[in-house]
C-alpha positions in Angstrom: -17.1 17.3 -1.5 -15.1 14.3 -0.4 -15.6 12.8 3.6 -12.3 12.0 4.9 -12.2 9.7 8.0 -9.3 8.3 9.8 -9.2 5.6 12.4 -6.9 4.3 14.7 -6.7 0.7 14.2 -4.6 0.0 17.0 -8.0 -0.4 19.1 -8.3 -2.8 16.5 -5.4 -4.2 16.2 -3.8 -4.8 20.1 -5.8 -6.3 22.7 -5.9 -4.4 26.1 -7.1 -5.1 29.4 -6.7 -1.2 29.8 -10.7 -0.1 30.8 -10.0 3.4 29.4 -8.4 2.0 26.0 -11.4 -0.4 25.8 -14.2 3.1 26.6 -11.8 4.3 24.1 -12.8 1.8 21.1 -16.0 1.8 22.1 -16.6 5.8 22.0 -14.6 5.1 18.0 -16.5 2.5 17.0 -20.0 4.6 17.9 -18.4 7.5 16.0 -17.3 5.5 12.9 -20.9 4.4 13.0 -22.5 7.9 13.2 -20.0 9.1 10.8 -20.9 6.7 8.1 -24.6 7.3 7.9 -24.6 10.5 8.3 -26.2 12.7 6.3 -22.4 14.4 5.8 -21.5 11.0 4.3 -24.9 10.5 2.2 -24.0 13.7 0.6 -20.1 13.0 -0.1 -18.9 12.4 -3.9 -15.9 9.8 -2.4 -15.7 9.2 1.1 -11.9 7.6 2.1 -11.0 5.9 5.0 -7.4 5.6 6.8 -5.7 4.2 9.0 -2.8 2.8 10.1 -3.1 -0.6 10.1 -5.1 -2.4 7.0 -7.9 -4.3 7.8 -7.4 -7.2 6.0 -4.4 -8.0 3.4 -5.3 -11.3 1.5 -8.8 -12.0 2.1 -11.6 -10.5 5.0 -12.0 -13.6 7.1 -7.9 -14.3 7.4 -7.1 -14.6 10.9 -6.3 -11.6 13.1 -2.4 -11.3 12.8 0.0 -8.8 12.4 -0.7 -6.9 10.1 -4.6 -6.9 10.4 -7.5 -6.7 12.7 -8.8 -8.6 14.8 -12.3 -10.3 12.7 -15.2 -8.7 14.7 -14.2 -5.3 14.3 -13.0 -5.8 10.7 -16.5 -7.2 10.0 -18.2 -4.7 11.2 -16.2 -2.1 10.0 -15.9 -3.4 6.5 -20.2 -3.5 6.7 -21.0 -0.4 7.6 -18.1 1.1 4.9 -19.2 -1.0 1.9 -23.2 0.2 3.3 -21.7 3.5 3.0 -20.3 3.3 -0.6 -16.4 4.0 0.1 -14.5 2.7 -2.6 -11.2 3.4 -1.2 -9.3 2.5 2.1 -5.5 3.8 2.6 -3.2 2.0 4.9 0.3 1.8 6.1 2.1 -0.7 8.6 3.7 -3.4 6.3 6.2 -1.8 4.6 5.5 -2.9 1.3 3.0 -2.1 -1.1 0.1 -4.7 -1.2 -3.7 -3.9 -2.6 -6.8 -6.3 -2.1 -10.3 -5.3 -3.2 -13.6 -6.7 -0.2 -16.7 -8.4 -1.3 -18.2 -4.9 -1.1 -15.8 -3.1 -4.1 -13.4 -1.4 -1.7 -9.6 -1.3 -2.5 -7.6 -1.5 0.1 -4.5 -0.1 -0.7 -1.2 -0.4 1.4 1.5 1.9 1.0 5.2 1.6 1.2 7.3 3.4 3.4 9.3 7.0 2.9 11.9 5.3 4.4 12.6 1.7 5.7 11.3 -0.4 3.2 11.1 -4.1 4.1 12.4 -6.9 1.3 9.8 -9.5 2.3 10.2 -13.1 1.1 6.5 -14.4 1.7 3.1 -12.3 0.6 1.0 -10.2 3.0 -2.0 -12.8 2.7 1.0 -15.0 4.2 2.3 -12.6 6.7 -1.4 -10.8 7.6 -2.4 -13.7 9.8 0.6 -14.2 11.6 0.6 -13.4 15.2 4.5 -13.6 15.3 7.1 -14.2 13.1 11.4 -14.5 12.8 11.9 -11.2 10.9 15.2 -13.1 9.4 13.2 -16.0 8.1 10.8 -14.2 6.3 13.2 -11.3 4.5 15.4 -11.8 1.8 18.9 -10.4 2.1 19.2 -6.8 2.8 16.4 -7.5 5.0 15.4 -3.7 4.7 16.5 -0.8 2.3 16.6 2.7 2.2 17.0 4.7 -1.0 15.9 7.0 -3.2 15.3 4.2 -5.5 13.0 2.3 -3.1 11.8 4.5 -0.2 9.0 6.5 -1.9 5.5 8.2 -1.7 1.2 7.7 -3.1 -0.1 10.2 -5.0 -3.8 10.1 -5.2 -5.8 12.5 -7.5 -9.5 12.9 -6.5 -11.7 14.0 -9.0 -15.7 14.3 -9.1 -16.3 10.8 -10.4 -12.9 9.0 -9.8 -10.2 8.3 -7.2 -6.8 7.6 -8.9 -3.5 6.4 -6.7 -0.3 5.9 -8.1 2.7 5.0 -6.1 6.6 6.3 -7.0 9.5 5.5 -6.1 11.9 9.1 -4.5 14.2 9.1 -7.4 11.0 9.0 -10.1 8.1 11.5 -8.0 7.1 13.3 -11.1 7.2 17.0 -11.2 3.1 17.2 -11.7 0.0 15.1 -11.4 -0.8 15.2 -14.9 2.4 13.8 -15.3 2.0 11.5 -13.3 -1.6 10.3 -13.8 -0.8 10.9 -17.6 -1.4 7.2 -19.8 1.0 6.9 -21.7 3.7 4.7 -21.3 6.5 6.8 -23.1 6.5 9.5 -19.6 8.5 6.6 -18.2 10.8 6.1 -21.2 14.5 6.4 -19.8 17.4 7.0 -22.1 20.5 4.9 -22.1 22.3 7.8 -20.0 20.2 8.2 -17.5 19.4 4.3 -16.8 23.3 2.7 -16.5 23.4 6.3 -14.4 20.6 4.2 -12.0 21.8 1.0 -12.5 25.6 0.5 -13.3 26.9 -1.7 -14.9 25.1 -4.0 -13.6 21.5 -4.6 -12.2 21.7 -7.1 -9.6 24.8 -8.6 -11.3 23.4 -8.7 -14.3 25.3 -7.4 -17.0 23.3 -4.0 -18.2 23.0 -4.8 -21.9 20.8 -7.7 -21.4 18.2 -5.0 -20.2 18.6 -3.0 -22.9 15.2 -4.6 -24.8 13.4 -4.3 -21.6 13.9 -0.5 -21.4 11.1 0.6 -23.0 8.3 -0.9 -20.8 7.7 1.1 -17.7 7.6 -1.9 -15.5 11.1 -1.9 -15.6 11.5 1.3 -15.4 14.8 0.7 -12.5 13.2 3.5 -10.2 9.5 2.7 -10.7 9.6 -0.9 -9.8 9.5 -2.3 -5.3 12.5 -4.5 -4.5 11.0 -8.3 -4.6 9.8 -7.0 -8.5 13.6 -6.2 -9.0 14.7 -9.4 -7.1 12.0 -11.3 -9.2 13.7 -9.5 -12.7 17.4 -10.8 -11.3 15.8 -14.2 -11.2 14.2 -14.5 -14.4 17.5 -12.8 -16.3 19.7 -15.2 -14.4 
């Protein structure tokens, strides 16, 4: 089977002088170690970790900041997870998508929001170690987007031998898991009518007809692209 462990990452993100909070952190420390070294973990086909805040978003030894864990807890849990054979760690908090891989081969996947998506101007690896930042200076315009073509969800398919995951904007959620994880690129082909219904006569000021040569490539499906990807495309075509 699959062993899911949900970790309260707040204990490793915000330092507190509160004794009760400190004791709860110690209890969770012991619980994580017990779970990852248990017979149940050894029998599991897969182990998946979940936490709101990612342990790191650039490199494992990055400084502690707003979007990661303090270093001691990060290294300790990453070591336990790596020794236990964890291959996937699902996170949130960042309001955009990001993926990094630990030295032990753990894929740390941060999933964007089903509501407000932040249009960051800097990569996650630069934002994560920053303890504070001036929000208007580190976001593009508009700073936050919330609609069916940007907000979305991540689908995860677990089989005996593999774990697969893909992000879909709400306007493009497939009707089945088979469709979601179909390898064929044809599932992302959209018609002229559906494309123009989505983007109108222009795409961030670029006439729609200029995008026609790109339409059959899955990366340019308008509902599949992130806001940052759309901005990059706009700059490329400018």
